[in-house]
C-alpha positions, -999 to 999 in steps of 0.1 A, spaced: 2 0 0 14 34 -7 14 65 17 3 98 9 11 128 32 -11 159 31 -14 192 48 -51 202 57 -65 230 77 -70 225 115 -108 225 114 -107 199 87 -82 176 106 -105 181 136 -138 171 116 -120 141 102 -110 128 136 -143 132 150 -160 116 120 -134 85 123 -141 82 158 -179 85 155 -178 55 126 -151 37 146 -125 38 116 -90 53 113 -86 85 98 -68 68 72 -96 45 64 -120 74 65 -99 92 40 -95 60 16 -133 56 18 -140 93 7 -116 92 -22 -130 62 -35 -166 77 -34 -154 109 -50 -136 91 -79 -167 69 -86 -187 101 -87 -165 119 -113 -159 88 -135 -122 80 -127 -124 39 -127 -94 15 -130 -91 -17 -147 -88 -31 -185 -109 -15 -212 -128 -51 -210 -135 -44 -173 -149 -9 -181 -170 -23 -210 -183 -54 -196 -219 -43 -197 -214 -41 -237 -196 -73 -243 -219 -99 -261 -245 -72 -270 -239 -66 -306 -247 -91 -332 -222 -102 -359 -190 -122 -363 -175 -132 -329 -141 -122 -336 -132 -98 -368 -96 -99 -356 -87 -135 -366 -115 -144 -390 -97 -146 -425 -127 -130 -444 -125 -100 -425 -88 -98 -426 -85 -99 -464 -67 -67 -479 -57 -56 -443 -23 -39 -439 -18 -33 -476 
């Protein structure tokens, strides 16, 4: 796991500590959770292109694999 150091205003640090105590988690866990939520909300995801498009895979009709079918590769690269 990587370590990140940051500076924050004292009032934010106080609120962070209080929220962590209230939830029974560490400040680090609360910050990680908040970052995960924020990144999901703004659309930043990790994973491969296939992971990101998994809901689309298999929804289109046609040849299963255009990249290796000789009929569809005819003349490619000329």
